[in-house]
Structures are given as C-alpha cells and as structure tokens.
C-alpha positions in Angstrom: -11.1 -2.0 -17.4 -11.0 1.8 -16.9 -9.8 3.9 -19.8 -6.7 6.0 -19.2 -7.6 9.7 -19.3 -5.7 12.4 -21.0 -4.4 13.7 -17.7 -3.0 10.3 -16.8 -1.5 10.0 -20.3 0.4 13.2 -19.8 1.6 12.5 -16.3 2.9 9.1 -17.1 4.5 10.3 -20.3 6.4 13.0 -18.5 7.6 10.3 -16.0 8.7 8.2 -18.8 10.7 11.1 -20.4 12.5 11.8 -17.1 13.9 8.4 -16.6 11.1 6.2 -15.3 11.9 2.5 -15.7 10.5 1.0 -18.8 8.4 -2.1 -18.6 10.2 -5.4 -19.1 9.0 -8.6 -20.6 10.9 -11.5 -19.1 10.7 -13.6 -22.3 12.5 -16.6 -20.9 11.8 -19.4 -18.3 11.7 -17.8 -14.9 11.7 -21.0 -12.9 15.4 -20.8 -12.6 15.2 -17.4 -11.0 12.2 -17.3 -8.7 10.1 -19.8 -6.7 6.6 -18.3 -6.5 4.8 -19.0 -3.2 1.2 -20.0 -2.9 -1.1 -17.4 -4.4 -4.6 -19.1 -4.5 -6.9 -19.3 -1.5 -5.2 -16.4 0.4 -7.2 -14.2 2.7 -8.1 -10.6 2.1 -10.2 -8.1 4.0 -13.8 -8.3 2.8 -15.3 -5.1 1.3 -18.6 -3.6 0.5 -19.1 -0.9 -2.1 -21.8 1.8 -2.0 -22.3 5.2 -3.6 -23.7 7.9 -1.3 -26.0 10.8 -2.2 -23.2 13.1 -1.1 -20.7 11.6 -3.5 -23.2 11.9 -6.4 -23.9 15.5 -5.5 -20.1 16.3 -5.4 -19.8 15.0 -9.0 -22.8 17.1 -10.1 -21.2 20.2 -8.6 -18.0 19.4 -10.5 -19.9 19.3 -13.7 -21.8 22.5 -13.0 -18.5 24.2 -12.1 -17.1 23.1 -15.5 -19.9 24.9 -17.3 -20.0 27.9 -14.9 -19.2 31.5 -15.7 -16.7 33.5 -13.6 -16.8 37.2 -13.1 -13.9 38.9 -11.3 -15.0 40.8 -8.2 -12.7 43.6 -7.2 -14.4 44.6 -4.0 -15.6 42.8 -0.9 -14.1 40.0 1.3 -13.8 36.3 0.7 -16.8 34.2 1.9 -17.0 30.4 2.2 -17.9 29.0 -1.1 -16.2 31.8 -3.1 -13.6 31.1 -5.8 -10.2 32.7 -5.3 -7.0 32.7 -7.2 -3.9 32.6 -4.9 -0.1 32.5 -5.0 1.7 30.7 -2.2 5.2 30.2 -1.0 6.2 27.5 1.5 8.8 27.2 4.2 9.5 23.9 6.0 11.7 24.0 9.1 12.8 27.6 8.1 13.9 26.6 4.6 12.1 27.8 1.5 10.8 24.9 -0.6 11.8 25.5 -4.2 9.0 24.8 -6.7 6.3 25.0 -4.0 4.5 27.9 -5.4 1.8 28.6 -8.0 0.9 31.7 -10.0 -2.5 30.4 -11.0 -4.0 28.2 -8.3 -7.8 28.6 -8.1 -9.8 27.0 -5.4 -13.3 27.1 -3.9 -13.0 28.2 -0.3 -14.4 25.8 2.3 -14.4 22.8 0.0 -11.3 21.1 1.4 -9.2 21.7 -1.8 -6.3 23.0 0.3 -5.0 22.5 3.9 -7.8 23.3 6.4 -5.8 26.1 8.2 -5.4 27.9 4.9 -9.0 27.3 3.9 -10.2 28.9 7.2 -7.7 31.8 7.0 -8.9 32.9 3.5 -12.3 33.8 4.8 -12.5 37.5 5.4 -9.5 38.4 3.2 -9.7 40.5 0.1 -7.9 40.8 -3.2 -4.3 41.9 -2.7 -4.0 40.6 0.8 -0.7 38.9 1.8 -0.7 36.9 4.9 1.1 34.0 6.7 -0.4 30.7 7.8 1.4 28.4 10.2 0.2 24.8 9.9 1.2 21.2 10.1 0.9 18.7 7.2 -1.2 15.7 8.1 0.6 12.5 9.1 -1.1 10.8 6.1 -0.4 13.6 3.6 -0.8 11.8 0.3 0.8 14.4 -2.0 4.2 14.2 -0.4 5.4 11.6 2.1 8.4 13.9 2.8 6.2 16.7 4.0 3.8 14.5 6.1 3.7 15.5 9.7 6.0 18.5 9.3 5.4 22.1 10.5 5.1 24.6 7.7 4.7 28.3 7.0 2.7 29.3 4.0 2.8 32.9 2.7 -0.4 33.5 0.8 -1.2 36.2 -1.7 -4.8 36.7 -2.8 -4.6 37.4 -6.6 -8.2 37.5 -7.7 -11.7 36.9 -6.3 -14.5 35.6 -8.5 -18.3 35.6 -8.5 -19.4 32.3 -10.1 -22.8 31.7 -11.9 -23.8 28.1 -12.2 -26.1 26.7 -14.9 -29.4 25.3 -13.8 -29.2 21.5 -13.5 -32.2 20.4 -15.6 -33.2 18.2 -18.5 -32.2 20.9 -21.0 -28.7 21.2 -19.5 -28.0 17.5 -19.5 -29.3 17.1 -23.0 -27.3 20.0 -24.4 -24.0 19.5 -22.6 -23.9 15.9 -21.3 -25.7 13.9 -24.0 -28.5 12.5 -21.9 -32.2 12.7 -22.5 -33.0 13.9 -19.0 -31.7 14.3 -15.5 -32.8 10.9 -14.3 -30.9 9.1 -17.1 -27.8 11.1 -16.3 -28.0 10.4 -12.6 -28.4 6.7 -13.2 -25.4 6.6 -15.4 -23.4 8.7 -12.9 -24.3 6.4 -10.0 -23.3 3.3 -12.0 -20.0 4.8 -13.1 -19.2 5.9 -9.5 -20.0 2.4 -8.3 -17.8 0.7 -10.9 -14.9 3.0 -10.1 -15.2 2.3 -6.3 -15.6 -1.4 -7.0 -12.5 -1.4 -9.1 -10.5 0.4 -6.5 -11.7 -1.9 -3.7 -10.8 -5.0 -5.8 -7.4 -3.6 -6.6 -6.7 -2.8 -2.9 -7.8 -6.4 -2.0 -5.5 -7.7 -4.7 -2.7 -5.7 -3.4 -3.3 -7.1 0.1 -3.0 -10.6 -1.3 0.0 -9.6 -3.5 2.0 -8.6 -0.4 1.4 -12.1 1.0 2.6 -13.6 -2.3 5.8 -11.5 -2.2 6.5 -12.6 1.4 6.0 -16.3 0.5 8.1 -16.2 -2.7 11.9 -16.7 -2.9 14.4 -15.5 -5.4 16.8 -18.2 -6.5 19.0 -15.8 -8.4 18.6 -12.4 -9.9 18.9 -11.9 -13.7 21.8 -9.5 -13.9 20.7 -7.7 -17.0 17.3 -6.6 -15.6 18.8 -5.6 -12.2 21.5 -3.6 -13.8 19.1 -1.8 -16.2 16.7 -1.1 -13.3 19.4 0.2 -11.1 20.7 2.5 -13.9 17.2 3.8 -14.5 16.6 4.6 -10.8 19.9 6.4 -10.6 19.3 8.4 -13.8 15.9 9.3 -12.5 17.4 10.7 -9.3 20.0 12.6 -11.2 17.3 14.2 -13.4 15.4 15.3 -10.2 18.6 16.8 -8.9 19.0 18.8 -12.0 15.3 20.0 -11.9 15.8 21.2 -8.3 19.0 23.0 -9.2 21.5 20.8 -7.4 24.2 18.4 -8.4 24.1 14.7 -7.8 27.1 14.9 -5.5 25.6 17.7 -3.4 22.3 15.9 -3.1 24.0 12.8 -1.8 25.8 14.8 0.9 23.3 17.5 1.9 19.9 15.8 1.2 20.4 12.1 1.5 23.4 12.5 3.9 25.1 9.5 2.3 28.0 8.6 0.1 28.0 7.2 -3.5 28.7 3.6 -2.4 25.8 3.6 0.1 23.6 5.2 -2.5 24.5 2.6 -5.1 23.8 -0.2 -2.6 20.4 1.3 -1.9 19.6 1.6 -5.6 20.7 -2.0 -6.2 18.5 -3.2 -3.4 15.5 -1.3 -4.8 16.2 -2.7 -8.2 16.3 -6.2 -6.9 13.0 -5.7 -5.1 11.4 -4.4 -8.3 12.8 -7.2 -10.4 11.5 -9.8 -7.9 8.0 -8.4 -8.1 8.1 -8.4 -11.9 9.3 -12.0 -12.1 6.5 -13.1 -9.8 4.0 -11.1 -11.8 5.0 -12.6 -15.1 5.2 -16.1 -13.6 1.6 -16.0 -12.3 0.4 -14.3 -15.5 1.9 -17.0 -17.7 0.8 -19.9 -15.5 -2.8 -18.6 -15.8 -2.8 -17.2 -19.3 -3.3 -13.6 -18.2 -0.8 -11.8 -20.4 -2.3 -9.5 -23.0 -1.8 -10.7 -26.6 -0.4 -8.3 -29.2 -3.8 -7.8 -30.6 -5.3 -7.0 -27.2 -2.5 -4.5 -26.6 -3.1 -2.9 -30.0 -6.9 -2.6 -29.3 -6.3 -1.2 -25.9 -4.0 1.5 -27.2 -6.5 2.4 -29.9 -9.2 2.7 -27.1 -6.9 5.1 -25.3 -6.6 7.2 -28.4 -10.3 7.1 -29.0 -11.0 8.0 -25.4 -8.8 11.1 -25.7 -10.1 11.9 -29.2 -6.6 11.6 -30.8 -5.1 9.8 -33.8 -1.8 8.1 -33.7 -0.4 10.9 -35.8 -1.7 13.6 -33.4 -0.3 11.7 -30.4 3.2 11.6 -32.0 3.0 15.3 -33.0 2.0 16.3 -29.4 4.4 14.0 -27.4 7.2 13.4 -29.9 6.8 9.6 -29.6 4.4 7.0 -30.9 1.8 5.6 -28.5 3.4 2.2 -28.9 6.8 3.6 -27.8 5.1 5.5 -25.0 3.4 2.3 -23.8 6.7 0.4 -23.8 8.7 3.1 -22.0 6.1 4.1 -19.4 5.2 0.6 -18.3 1.5 0.9 -19.1 1.3 -2.7 -20.1 2.9 -3.9 -17.0 0.4 -1.8 -15.0 -2.4 -3.5 -16.8 -0.9 -6.9 -16.1 -0.9 -6.0 -12.4 -4.6 -5.3 -12.6 -5.3 -8.6 -14.3 -3.2 -10.5 -11.8 -4.8 -8.7 -8.9 -8.3 -9.5 -10.2 -7.2 -13.2 -10.5 -5.9 -13.2 -6.9 -9.2 -11.7 -5.6 -11.3 -14.1 -7.6 -9.3 -17.0 -6.1 -8.9 -15.5 -2.7 -10.9 -15.9 0.5 -12.6 -12.8 2.1 -12.3 -12.6 5.9 
C-alpha cells in the first residue's frame, strides 16, 4: 500500500474542512437495503506494466532540479530549457476567470509543464515582457473538466528568468543526498518504485473497470434516509462554500452559473447523494462478506505510518492542522478510500483478464 504524502495530506485536509463528505461506516445489516450483483469472475482489460528509460531519466532530472541552484538572469531571452517565473491571467469566452492567476509560478520551458502554445510562445521573450496567447484547452484536460475543449486567452507576464546549475549525478551525490551507496543502487531502487507505482495504478484502474460492472448489476432495495440526507446536506454545503470562495451567493450561482432553480438543484443533489450511498453500501457489503475491512489496530498502525512518512508526531499534526489525525481520517474519508483499494484488489484477483 502506498503511503500518503504530505501534499496529499494537505489537499485532502483542506477538502475536509470545506465540506467534503465524511466517511460513513454502515454499522448495520445492509441486506435490507441493497442487492449486490455478481462481483467475482468479471472481465477486465488485461494490462502489462513496464518502466522505460525515459521515465527513469525524468525522475532523475526532478531530483537534480530539487538540489539545483538558481541564479536570476536579468539579460537575454528565454531559451528552451530555461526556468522562468510567470504571472498569468485567463479569459474564457471573453470573461475573466477569477482565481486563475499566479504570482509565483515557475516552470522549465519546453518540458510540457504548461499548455503547449504558451510553452512555445515563451521562447524568445525576456524579463518584463507582457504578451497574449490564444489557445484551446485539450478535450481531455485533466485539471478542469469545465475548461476542457474551450477557447482561452492567456495574458502572460515574464517576472524572472533563471540560470540553473545542476549537481553532478554520481556516487558522491546519491550517497550524500539520497542515502544510497552508489548510483547503481539508487537506480535499481528508483526503477522498482516506479514499477510498483505503475502496477498499483494499473490494478486500481482494472478494479474500477470491474467496479462499474458491479454497480450496474446491483440494485438498491431502499435507501437509508439518514445517510442520504447527510450526504445531500454535505454536497449542498460544499457548493455553498465554493460560491463564497468565488465571491458569489448561492442564489446567484443557481441562476447565472447552473441556470437552474433551488428545487431542481435539490433534486440533483439528492440524486448524487443516492448514487454515492449506493456505492458505499455495495463497498461495505463486499468488504464484510470477504473480511476486507480494516481493524481498529490496522487503522491505528496505518495512521502512525502516515505520520512517520511525513516526519510528524500526533501533537505536531494537531498543532499544524487544528485537528487530530484520527478526526482528520474520519472527516476526509481516508479509510473509505483505503477500503476501495482493498476491494478493487480483491475484484482484480478474482476477475478474468481479457
């Protein structure tokens, strides 16, 4: 099982604090509420996992970049491979997108860390330049489904330009900074970790493919009102918080953004809540039938592993995030996420590759 990194801890914690639905343990017999369809022996797309030399080199470059030194360059133009700090503003369909800007966004030009049209347009520019880039978001834009496929206008300001000096990648470097005896030992460990990460992702995707079949083949007998109401209230509250963050009221957002009324919105939230509750009931049903739930001791050990991985004590965690890690786990749904991983692994182990 992969450890949860500090960055993931922070992002999930912030979601929890802004109304993300807490995990729910359905501590009663679910047979009266859901009829789970067949979940063993279901087909999934066969997969093969390999780690390429290019992927390994990309990781090495990230490490070298972490230990690199940057010197601001005040003269000259941007070349491919240079590091630049930019500010950008975004307009979509003529409307400025609030919050779509950054005062401190540093990228390496030509490395695909930003939209390709912007990447290309930066070459030849110099510090202080301000310019527009017209582009179109990819249809499969992962960072925002709302922006996918839309035409956009970026106004880019080049804040700073850097010369970067990288350390030499040798035995002395990996010994001093990475804790390995030599480059060969580090490269072997890196390749193994990349393989395990890719294998875990491939297995999860296969499990999700089977999971969708299980959902389709399962039926809800009746919904538990308490869980549905709580889930609906949480989804609604989360939307209201987002409205507040973007400087609009709930009522204005319904009318101008969603173009709907309160009754229709409530109906949509209830439908979403029921879908989520259906999934959770199926999840817990399969987990209990196959003894996949985490015991209290396993949960405690896992949370301690999270703290150890992030070099924190329980006291330090509470001081930093104003909540205990146990409360955080309950509110953020981490244990439910881990349960999904366990169930997905079970589905793949008992599935049929095609």
